[in-house]
N, C-alpha and C positions, 0 to 999 in steps of 0.2 A: 367634279361635275356627278360623279359616281357617289359620293359622299350624301349628296341633297336627295340620290334617287333610293340610296339603302334608309335614311329617315325615314321618306314617306313610306316604304315597304313597311319598316316597324311600326309606323300611324296606324297602316291599313289592317294590320296583326291585332294592335292594340284594341281596333273596331269591331273585332270581329270578322273583317272582309278577309279571309285567308285566303281565297282562291286569287283574289287579285295580288296579293302580294306574294303568292307561290308563283305567279306568272311573271312577276318583276325578278324575284330571285333567281328563276330559273334562266332566263335571261342573261342576268349577269355573271352565273356561274357558269355557263357554258363558255365564254369567253377563254379564249387558249390560255391567259396569263392571270386568270381573275384572281382577286386581293382577297385577303384572308379576311376583312370584314363581309365581302360579296358571300363566300364559303360559310360562314357563321350564318348568317343572315339564313342563306339558303338549307342548311341543315335546321335551323330552328323552325321554318316555313313548314318542311316535307314534316317535321314531328308533330306540327300542329293539326295535319290531316293524317296521322299516324302512319305514314310511312317512314318507321323506325329504319329499316335496314335500309333505304336507299339515304337516309340519313347519317346513317353508319359510314356509307361508303364516302360519302362527302366529308364528315369529319376525318376519315383515314386521310383523305386528299390533301386537308389542307395539315394535319400533321407531318405528311410527308414533304410539304412544301414549305412549310415553314418549321424546321425543327427545333428552331430556338424559340419559338412563341410557348410558355407556359399555359397561356390560354386556349391554344391549339390543341394540347395532350390535356388539359381540364374537360373540354369539350367532347373529347373521343372517349375519355373514360365516364363522362356522366352519361353519353349514349351506351356505350359498354353496358354499364349497370344496369340502363333501363331494359334491355334485353335479358338481364340476367347473367351477364357471361361476367362472372366476379373476377375471375384470375386474369383476363385478358385486361381489364379496367384496371387493376392494380400496376399491371406492367406499363400501360399509358402514364398512370399519375408517377409512375417511377420517371419516365421519361420529364414528366413536366416538374418533380421537383428537383431533377438535375440541372432542369434550365432556369430553375429559382423560385418557381412556383410555392407559395406559402401560404395560400388564402383561407380564412375559415371555410369557404364554400368549397375548397378542394378536398380538405378534410374530412367535409363531411360527405362528398363522394367517395372519400377512402373507408369512411366508416361504411357506408351501403356497399362498398363492394366486398368488404369483409364480411358483411351480413349476409351476402349473395354466394359466398365460397363456405358457409356455415361456421365464420370464424366471431363467435360471440364476443369473444375477450378481445380481441384484435378490434374490434368494432367498438366497445366500449371505451377501449383508449383514443381510437381516432375522433370518437364522438366528443371526447372530455378536449381533446388539442382544438376541435373546430370552437367549442362554446368558451375556452382561453382566450381565443383570438377575437370571438365576438361575444362577449359576454351578454350582451343586451338585444340579441336578434332574434325575434322571438320565433322565428321558421326553425332554426337550428333546436332552440330550447325543446320547442313543440316536438319534434322529431326525436331527439335525444329520450325525452320524456316517455315517447310511446314504445320506443326501443326497451328503456329501461322495463317497462310494465310487461310488454310480450318476451323480452329474453328471461325475465327474474321471477315474473309474477309479483313484483316489488313495487306496490303504490306509492310506499313512502320514498324510496328513492325518485321515482318519476316525478311527483309532487317536489320534492325538493328542487331537480333539476330546474321545474318552473319558477319557484319561488327563487333562487339564486339570479335568474333572467331578469324579474322584477327587482329585485333589489338591486342589480345593474342598471336598472333603466330602461328596461323594455317595456312597449307599451302595455298595458293591463288587458286590455279586451281579449286580444288573441290566446294570452294563456290563462285568462279565465275559463274560456272555451274549450281548451285542451283538457284544463283540470275537471272539469264539470263534466267533460264525457268518459274520464278516467274512473271518477266515481261511480259513474250510470255503471260504465265496462264492468266493474269490480263490484257490482250488486246493490248499490247503496243510491238509488234515484232519488229518494227524499233529501241527500245530503248534497246531492248535485242540483236540485230546485232551489235549497236553501241557498248554496254558494249564488248561483245566478240571478236569485230575487231580491238580494242583497248588493249585487255590483251592479244591478240596474238601478237600484237606490242611489248609488255614487255614479253611474255613466247613464244618466236616462235618454241622451240622445244616442246611443250607439246602435243602430237597426240592427245588426248580427247578433248582437248580446242581447237585444231586448227579444228578439223573436228564438232565439236558443231558450232563455228563460221560459217565452210560453211554451215550448214542446217540453221543457226539465218539468214545468209543472205540470203538463198534461199529463208524459210518463209518471208523475207521483200520485196521481190522482185529484188534483188539487184544481177543479175545474174553473172557478170564478177567477184565482189567479192565473192560469192559463188564456184566459178570455181577454182580463186587465192586460196582460203582456202584448196578447194579439191584436188588439184593437190599437194599443201604443205602436205596435209596429210598423202597421198599416198606414197610421198617420203620418210618421216617419218619413215613409217612402211608399207613398200610394201607387206607384206604377211598378213595385218591386216584382218579380215572378216569386219569389222567396215569404214576401210579406203576403201575397194572394193565396199562396198554397197553405202558410201556415192559418190564415183565419179560414180558410175552408178546412183545415183539420179541425179548429176548434169548435167550429159551427158542428157538423158531423158528430162529435164528440157531447156535444149539446143537444142532439136532434134535430137539428135546423138545418133540412135538406136545402129548402128554397135559399136560403141563406149562403149555404154552401154553393150551389149551382150558380149564383151568382158571382162570387167571388171568382171561382174555377172558369168561369165563362169570360171574365176578363183576362185571366193569366191564357187560356187557350187561346185569345185573339193576340194576344202580345206572343206567344209562343208554341204555334201546335204542333210540333214535333219534339217538343221538350218532355222527356219520359216521366218526370216525378208530375208535370202536370197531366199529363195522359193518367197516370195511374189514381190521381185523386179525381180527375174529372168521372173515371169510369165508377168510383166510388161513390161518390155524389150523387150518379145517374142511378146507380143502383140503389140508395138510399131513397130517390126520389120517384122511382118505377120508370124512369126513362129508356127510351128504346136505345139510348145511346149506349148504355151498358151492354146490351149484346153485339152491338158493333164493335166495341174495343173490346171485348173478351169472349168471343165465341172459342171455347176450349173444346171443341171439337175438331175444328179446323185448326185454329192457331196453336195447338198444342200438338207437336210431332213427338214419338217416341220410337227411336230406332236400336236395333242391335250391330254393336259393331264386329265387323268380319274381321280375324286375324291379319296383320299387316304382311308383308311381304318377309320372308327371313324367320317367322315363328311358324311351328305346326299348327299351332293350336291357339285358341283363346285364351287357355287359361295359361299357359306358358308364357305368352304375352303379357297379360296384366301381372302375373308374377315377376317379370322384371320393370315392368312400369311401377310397380308398387317399390321394389329398391331402389329405383331410381328416384320417386318420389321421397322415399327415406332421407336420403341425402337432401333434399332441402328443407324437411322440416325441422329446423335447429331451435325452434321458441319454445317458450315454458306456455305462453298463453294467448288470447286471441288480441286482433288487434282492438283498439280502444274505440275506431270509429267505424266498425265493423257490425253485419248483423250476428256474426259468427258467438257463441258462447260455449264454454268448456271443450275447446279444441284449438289447433294451431291453423295458421294460414300462410302459405308462401310468401313473400313479399315482391319478390319482381316475377316480370311475365314470362312464363314457361315457355311461350312460342319461339323466345329467342334462345331455347337450351340446346347446348351441344349432345347432349345426352342421346344416345342411339334410340330407346323406347319412347323418350319424349317427342324427337322429332317424329318417329314413325307414327303416334297418335295423332299428331296433328295433319299428317297425311292422310291417314285410315278415316281422318272425320270429313273429310271433302265430299265423298261420295253422298253420305248423308246430309250432309246440310244442302246439300245442290237439290237433291231430292225433295228435300223440306221446301227448299225455296221455289222450286218447281210445282209442289203441290199448293201451298199460298196463291200462287198468282198474282194478278194485276188486280188493282180495285181502289176505290175512293176514299176507304177507311185510312188511317194513320200508319196503320202497319204496312198494308199492303202498296199504297202510293209510293211508298218508296223502294217497292223491289223491282231492283235491276237484272235478277238471277245472279248477280255474284256478289262476292263479298271481301271482307277485311276483317281480321282478328286485329281487336283495339286493346283487347287486356284478355289474361288468362292466367291462372292460380290454381294451387290446391288445397284443399281442405280437409284437416283430418278431425273429426270427434272423436272424443273420450265415451266412457259412459255418461250420460245426462245430459250429452250434448247436444245441440240444435243450433237451427238458424231462426231467429227471429224473422217474420214476416218481411219482407222487403222487396224493393225493384232497384232495376241497376241504371245511374243517370248515365252513364256514356253509351251505352249501349241502344241496340235495335232488336236487336235479337239475342236471347242468353240462352244458356244451357248448363244442365248436368251431367256429367259422365259419372258412373259408378266403378270404381276399380275394386273396393273393399267393401263389402256390408255386413250390418250385423244380423244376420239371416236367421237366429232365435227368435230378435226382438221384431223382426218383422212379421214373423206369425202371430205374436201376442196380439189380443185384443187391444183397441185404440189405435191400429195404424203405425206402432212406434218404429220411427226410422224412415218413416214414408216421407214422400216430398208431397206436400201442397199446395194448393194453387187457389188463388181468388179471396183469400183471407187477409182483411188491411193490419197494420201492424200496431193502432191502436184502439181505443175504445171508442164505437160506433153508437148511436141509438138511432134506429134497431140494429142490433147485432147482424154480423156478416160472418158467419162460417164459411170455412174453405168450400169452392163446388167441383174440384176434380184432386182426386189423388194419385201418385203415379209409385208403385210399388218398384223399389230400389232392385236391382239386379246385376250383376258384376258383369261388364261390355254393355251396358244400357246406356243410351244418350238421349237425353229429351231436350227439345227445344221449344222455344216460347216466346212472346214478345218481352222485351226487357221492361215495359211498364205492369207487368202482371205481378200482382201478389204473389210471393213465393217464399215458404218456409219448411221447416224440418219438425216434423214430429218428435219430440224429446224419446230417448229412447234410454232403458236402465239394465240392460245387459253388458256384460264384460265383454265387450268386442270393442272394433273397430270400424267407421265407418269413412273412407277415403274417397274424396271425388276429385275432379279436375272440374273447372269450369272458364266458360270463355264469354266475352261479347263480342259479337258482330256488328259491322254498319255495312251498309250497301257497298258495295264495289264497282 
């Protein structure tokens, strides 16, 4: 009987009805002798609602109850890695391998665990083992390629990993998408656009590929090509959020504010809380002079700037930031930025910092509680998309650190997974901050791509060590590049209502 109930719960998860699936999995997992399948389901449902610490407890229970199950050890290791606990994940995997585990996905988790431990050579070896066991699995090839780019800055090696998977029989579309991202990230948007334009010629009915080609053409300044691909993408998937958003972006680049409002209006009807949809709805409203822009982007009330107090155990904020910097140094082990992120000329930690066992990092996440709650109280309730979700509580759904080198910056972007996003400044390029042009400052409100008319940033915040800035996740934000020989280290996290 439980087998059918579990199948039903997985169907609900696949349909996005996570609350219903979680209700079923909770009931099954609370049984005194819950089976392994029920515990696996419950852990997955908990992670879908970003309750990773609770999922970890379920995975630990499964590994303890079923020590001969390699799957139980694999799941435990995977959750530990997601929480950034690489060393513990490796210990769990050792139990799994002793139980006969040898799947490509487990070697992939082993690679991630080594990355979380700062062991890039061991991670490289584990990724090779994963690829050897599943040479045509695009998810492993894509992750391995991005790792090779981040760990070494070696674009040729990253592309070779993708080519190997293609020649082993992997479907081409996901590999082409990753290759284009790598090319653009390495500073060659023209080649990325060329690659995807050719790809669409061979695979004209792949909506994701067509929409990526539209975006790559736009970033390369090829507007007619971008429009052609965007229209094709919308024809292939007329009710797709991604297609409607892409049409909006291209319409704004062409100065067609009314068309942009029509496309994004359809998307808003389908997904009124989607952060990407809200970001482009605000942009289209700004282009058209609609009051919706002011409702979505009230910089005075929606952006909060707070100074962190030194956590207990540290005599001063500089003392705390010194220890926090040292802790983050141990996590910044890569050579280059991720290919699919907004960062340029810097590094980013790869796993959620909120799960770290480091004393200073744990203290940081306790110290932000007061300013976050103050910010939520100041926001209050309201009918707009930001305030209507405000319960006064929150959960952290992602947390990472970024370190910019001289010349580094963030492309203007928004955060898809969050509700409220943040920037906390650990180290700042102080001499750059005083120069003309606000080098190194946080800017808010500037869209990431060409628009007609142009839309410059409407709010700037000067970084300062110990300063926390909170803003809606859909609000465009980026960093003005700086040119001095200094570092800029930040922690960022995303919140959802709790």
